[in-house]
C-alpha positions in Angstrom: -0.1 0.0 0.1 1.4 3.5 -0.8 1.5 5.3 2.5 3.0 8.8 1.0 4.1 9.6 -2.6 6.1 12.7 -3.4 7.6 13.8 -6.9 10.5 15.7 -6.6 13.4 17.0 -8.8 17.0 15.3 -8.2 20.1 17.4 -8.1 20.4 16.7 -12.1 17.3 18.6 -12.6 15.2 15.4 -13.4 12.1 14.2 -11.8 11.9 11.3 -9.4 9.5 9.4 -7.4 9.8 8.9 -3.6 7.5 6.7 -2.1 6.9 4.8 1.4 5.2 1.4 0.7 3.8 -0.6 3.5 1.7 -3.3 5.2 0.7 -4.2 8.9 4.2 -5.3 9.7 6.0 -1.8 8.6 7.2 0.3 5.7 10.0 0.5 3.0 10.9 3.7 1.4 11.1 3.5 -2.5 12.6 5.6 -5.3 11.8 5.4 -8.9 14.2 7.3 -11.1 13.1 6.4 -14.6 9.6 7.4 -16.0 8.9 9.0 -12.5 6.2 11.5 -13.8 4.3 8.8 -15.6 4.2 6.5 -12.7 3.1 9.2 -10.1 0.1 9.9 -12.4 -1.1 5.8 -12.2 -1.9 5.9 -8.4 -2.6 7.9 -5.3 -1.5 7.4 -1.7 -3.7 4.5 -0.3 -3.7 2.5 -3.3 -2.5 -1.0 -3.5 0.3 -1.6 -6.0 2.5 -4.0 -7.7 6.4 -2.8 -7.5 9.3 -4.6 -8.8 12.8 -3.3 -8.2 16.0 -4.0 -6.2 16.8 -3.6 -2.5 19.7 -1.6 -1.5 21.3 0.2 1.4 21.0 4.1 1.5 22.7 5.5 4.8 22.4 2.2 6.6 18.6 1.7 5.8 17.0 -0.4 3.2 15.4 1.2 0.4 13.7 0.0 -2.7 15.1 0.9 -6.5 11.8 0.6 -8.0 11.9 -0.4 -11.9 8.3 -0.8 -12.5 5.2 0.1 -10.5 1.4 -0.1 -11.2 -1.8 0.1 -9.3 -3.2 -3.2 -8.5 -6.4 -3.4 -10.5 -7.9 -6.4 -9.1 -5.5 -8.8 -10.7 -4.5 -10.1 -7.4 -6.8 -11.4 -4.6 -5.7 -8.9 -1.7 -6.6 -9.5 2.1 -7.1 -6.1 3.3 -6.2 -7.2 6.7 -2.8 -7.3 5.7 -2.4 -3.8 5.2 -4.3 -2.4 8.3 -1.9 -1.7 11.2 -3.4 -3.7 14.3 -2.6 -3.8 18.1 -1.1 -6.5 20.0 -3.5 -5.3 22.9 -7.1 -7.1 23.4 -9.7 -4.9 21.7 -12.3 -6.3 23.8 -10.3 -5.7 27.0 -9.6 -1.9 26.0 -13.5 -1.6 25.0 -14.5 -2.8 28.6 -11.9 -0.5 30.1 -13.5 2.3 28.4 -17.0 1.4 29.2 -15.9 1.5 33.1 -14.3 5.1 32.5 -17.4 6.3 30.9 -19.5 4.9 33.8 -17.4 6.1 36.4 -18.0 9.8 35.0 -20.2 12.0 37.5 -20.8 15.1 35.1 -24.0 14.5 33.4 -23.4 16.8 30.7 -20.4 14.7 29.8 
């Protein structure tokens, strides 16, 4: 899933695409140097994309150098729960705790 998308100009004056791609486990920075303007028009933040490229280290962090990217047009079956961050905390327990807090409130106007 595209978390962030920025079309910028490099030091050489040519456009490049800078992305943050992620799922529920984390994210990965990506850069696209060739055909950046064309690719940037094909998808938006929040879209699921198919990307091909190579991983390289830049300043001690992994990044994906993207050679090809396209919006998933439903060609792959996707489980959206794989892209939504989840908590390790029990949601039912949190809900019960919230109900207790609400019940303990004394101000009728809240």
